[in-house]
N, C-alpha and C positions, 0 to 999 in steps of 0.2 A: 327589504325591499320586496315588494308584492314582485310575482313571476307573471300572472296574468293580469287581461286586462279589466276581469270581473273583482280580483284581489285587487286591485287599484282603485277602482269604483268603491268598493267597500272600507277601504280606508280613508277616503275621504269623507264618506257618511258618517264614519265611525267618530272622525275628526270635528265633524261640524254636531254631532249629536253630543258628542262630549262638551263642547262648551257651551252649549243651549242646557247640558243638564247639570253643569257647576254653576252657571248663571241663576239657575233655579233652587238649587241647594243654598248657595248663598243668602239668597232671599230669605229660604226658611230659618236658617241662622241668624241672620238680622232680626227678622220677625221676632224668633224663640227670644232673642235675649231683649229687645224693646219690652217685650211681655212680661219678663222677670224681673228688668229695671222697673216696672211700672207697678208690678206686684209687691215690691221692697217696700215702696214709698206709700202702699196702705192705701192706694186710692182705688177701689171695689168697681167704680163703674170704668172707669178708664182701662182698667184693667178686662172688665169683660167685652170692651171692645176690641180690645187687641186680642182678645182670644179668638172673638168669632173672626177677626182678620187671618189670623193665623189658622185657624180650623180650616177655612176657605183654601188656603194655600197649600194645608197639607192635602186637603181632598184634589184640588187642581193638579198636584205633583205626583198623588197617586194615580190618577187618571191618565197622565202624559208617560207614567211609568218609571218616572225619576226615584221615586222608593216605593217601596212595596205596600201596598194597601192596609196589610195588617200592622206594619211599622206605623205609618200614616193614624189609624185606629187608637194604637196602644199610648203614642204621643200624646193626641188628642186627649184621652182620658186623663192620662197623668197630669198635665197641663189644666185639665176641669178642676182636678181631685185639687189641684195648690189653689186654685181660685176657691174653692169652697171652705179649705180649710186657712183661708186667710184671717186674719183677723182686723 
């Protein structure tokens, strides 16, 4: 338990931020899973649209500090390569 008022406030803020971060990460995972499924079906146009949505979501998450900027860039790069190599 927190010993000071400021520690109590930090605990409340941390819980609120944790909830927000978890929701954003969950959305990222869902979008990534949807992209992989579309990629498996071989529909390159739909996969391109899905990749744009996913890239935008990664950028927003990095801007908010949910994921590190380098992590977002690495994931976007690897996903784009998957689309480029898709048949």
